[in-house]
N, C-alpha and C positions, 0 to 999 in steps of 0.2 A: 719188309712191307707186307702187311696182312692183306689177304684177298677179301673182297667184299663177300657178304653172305649171299647164298643163292636167292633169287627172286623170280617173280613171274613177269614176263613181258607179253604184251598183247598187240596184235596188229588188227586194225579194223578195216574190213573190206565192205564198202557200202556205196550207195549212190547219193550224191548231194541233192539238195533241192535246187535244181539247175537254174543258174542266173538269179538266185534269191539268197543273198547272204544272211538275212535275218533268220529265215527258216532253216538254213543250213547250220547256223550256229546252234539253234535249238536242237537239231538232230545230233550235232557233235556232243552237246551237253548230255543228252539222253544216252548216247552210246558210250560216253566216258563213264557215266554212272554204272552202266551195265558191265563194262570192263572192270571197274573197281570192285563190283560184287564178286568177280572171279579172282580177286586178290592181286590184280595187276599193279605193279609199281612203275611200269613204263608202258605208255599207250601211244601207238603210232597211227596216224591217219594218212591217207594218200596224198600224192602231189596235187596241188591247187584244188583241194576239196572245196574250198570257198573261192569263187562261186561255181566251181566245176571245170573239168578239163573239156574245152570246147571241141571235142572230137568230131570231125566231119564238117565243121563250119569253116568257110573261107573268107568271111567278112567282106564279100564283094570284091575280092582282089583277083587280078591277073597280073602277069608281068607287065609293068608299065601302065596299069589301070586300076582305078578304085571307083566305087559307086557310092552315091548318097545313101542307099540302103545299107551298104556295108558300114559306113561311118555311123549310122544310127545303131547298128548292132554293136559296134565297138563301144559307143557311148553307154549302152545298156550294160555291157560287160564291165566297163570302167566304173559305173555307178555302183555295181555290186561287188567291187573289189574292196580291199581292206587297208585302212590306214594303220601304220605301225609306228608308235602305239596309237590306239584309238578305241572307240566303244566296243568293237568286237573283240579286241585283244583283252580288254578288261573282263569281259564275260568268260573268255577261254581261260584266263588266269584264275578266275574264281572256280571254274570247273576243276582245274588241276588241284587247287587247294582242297576242295570238297572231296575229291577222290584220293587225296594224299598220295599223288603219283606225278611222275614226270609225264607231261602231255606234249606231244610233238605233232604239229598240224601243218600241212601244205596249204598255202593261200596264194592268190594273186594279190600282190601288194601294190597300193598306190603310193608313189613317192610323195612325201609331205612337202617337197619344195617344187619339183617339176610335176608334170602330169603323166610321166612315164610309168608303165606297169612293169613289175618284176615277178618272176616265178620264185617264191620264197618259202623257206621252211622255218617255222617258229617253234621255239623251245620254251616251255613253261615249267617252272619248278613246283615241287609239292608245297612250297611256301606261298604259292600264288603269285609268282613274279615272272614276267617275261624276261628271260635271262640271255637269250641269244636269237639271232636270225641269220640265215644264210640265203643269199641270192644266187640263183642258178647262173653258172658262169657262161653257159652257151646254149641258148634256145636252139632247138633242132628244126631245120627246114622251115615250114610255114609258121611254126611257133614264133618266128622272128617278127611276124606281123604284129604280134601282141606284146611281147616282152623284151625289155632291154637286157643287157648283159651285166651280171655281177662283176665287181672289180677284184674279187679274190681276197679282200681284206678280212672277210668273215669265214675263212677256210680253217675253222678251229674245231678242235676236239675239247669237249667239256669234261673237267674232272669232277665227277659227281659221287654221291654216296653209293651209287650202283656200279661204279667203275667209270672208265673213260668212254664217253658217248659222243658220237658225231655222225656225219653222213653226207651223202651227195644225192642229187635229185635226178632221177631217170637217167638219160644218156650222159650226164656228167660221169657216171660210173664207167663209161667206156674210155674215159680220159686217163691214161696210165699215170701221168704225173699228178693229177688231182688225187687219185687213190693213194699214191705214194706219199703225198703231203699228209694224208690222214694216218697212214701207217707210221710215219716218222714221229707222230705225236702219241704213239702207243695206243691207238684206238682198240677198244675191246668189244663194244656194242656198236655195230655199224648199221645205220639206218639208210634204207634205199627206197623211199617212196617213188612211185613211177606211174606212167600211163601205158606201159608196155605189157601186153598180156601174152606174148608169143613164147613158144617153148625155148627159143634161144635166150630169152631173158632169164629163165630158170637156170640155164647153163652158166650164164654170167654171174648170177648171185652165188652159185655153188663155187665157181672159180674164185670170187672175191673172198669168200669164207676161207677157202684153202690157202689163198695167197696171203691174206692178212692175218690168218690164224685168229679170227675173231668171229663172234656171233653176228649173223646178218639177218636183219628184219626187212623183208620185202613187202610192200603194201601198195595195192592198186584199187582203183574204183571198179565197181561192177556197174556197167552202164549200158542201157539199151535205148532204142529210139523212144520207147514209152516214157523215159525219164525226161525227155525234152518238152518244153512248153509247146503247145499246139502250133503257135505261129512260127516256131523254129523248125519243126519237123519237115515242113515243105521245102526247106532249103537244103536238107540233107541228101547226099548222094545215096541211092539205093545199092550202089556197088562198093561203098566204102569198105576197105579191107579190114578195118578193125572196129566195126560196129556189128554186133555189140562188143563192148570191152568185157571179156569174160572173167577178168580178175587175175588170179594166179598168186595171191598173197601167200606168204610163207615165212617160216623161221628156220634158219639153217645153223648147224653147229660149226665150230672151228675146223672140223675135218670134212665139211661139206655134206653132212648128213641132214636130211630133212627132218626137223623136229616137229613141225606142224605144217600142214598143207602139202602142196599148193591147193588152194581153194578156188574152184571155178564155178561159174554160172549161177552164183547166188551171193547174197549178202551174208556176212557172218563175222565173228570175232574169233581169231585163233590165238591160243596162248601156249607158252612153253616155259619151262624152267631154265633160267640162265645161271649156270654154275661156272664160276671163273676157274675152277680147278680143271675144267675141260680145255681152257686156253693154255694152261701150263703144260698139260699132257700133250697137246698138239704141237707145242713149241720144242718138244724133245728133239725132233728131227728137222724142223724148219722154223726159223725166226727171221722175218723179213728185215727187222732193224737190229738184230742181234748177231748170232753166230753164223747166219746165212747171208748177212750183208757184206759188201765189199766197199767200205768207205774210202779205201785206198784207190779204188777204180772209179766209183760213181759218186756224184754229188748232186743234190737237188737244192736249189735256192728258190724260195717262194717270195715273190715281191709282195710286201705289205704296204697298203696305202696309208698315208699319214692322216 
């Protein structure tokens, strides 16, 4: 089997136009064009870039209590979330085709049957097609107010012209069996969009690269209180531990080396060359599904929904 040719990957660290899906789609299109000018064949945007990760907002909730104002805020967030497929995905697919690149974007998805929201990662091909979506398996802590749970049926790695591409969203990457499910499929380019900007997250991404012997693309929003609409700023806690979200986007080699980033305290596009020969070299002494696996001892079975 021949290895794919080296290519340029890009991670986009930016702020969305908060709670405004139309203007955020416009920004994605502009930034995708910019990344394409840098010869990127794979372009990754952060977790729920549309309509923004609602950091610091509690939607009027306490344990056992909700408020009318919180429900109004949820309605606004819902209205600016994305149907899949829908008008926004058509525009994003067009951007991927114009860029002649794989485009992967985190969105809050509105289910087209129920009204439940999901934290979802969308994959668009260079041909301008929406080819895959993955719903986050487990929203973390207060995220559960907003998003339902994915059912695991979309825990797939895509076999593309760039190699085997897949990923997990934010703290899904802390789920050892979820990671292993991707390793078992031979993942080579591992996408990890997130909302975590802490130093421990960098350590996790480096570990995943070493553990999976794969390239890891980490991508986060850069977000400050100034990015929030005026009427939402008054609801934010002044002591929230992760405002601003300083970013930390990066690209990491299969041996855990930082190839680009981490980028903090600003918007920007990071690029790095992805050379599959580096994966082969890294697997000389460790291959999680090959010579370092013990199928006689361990077995993972992933339930697939019909």
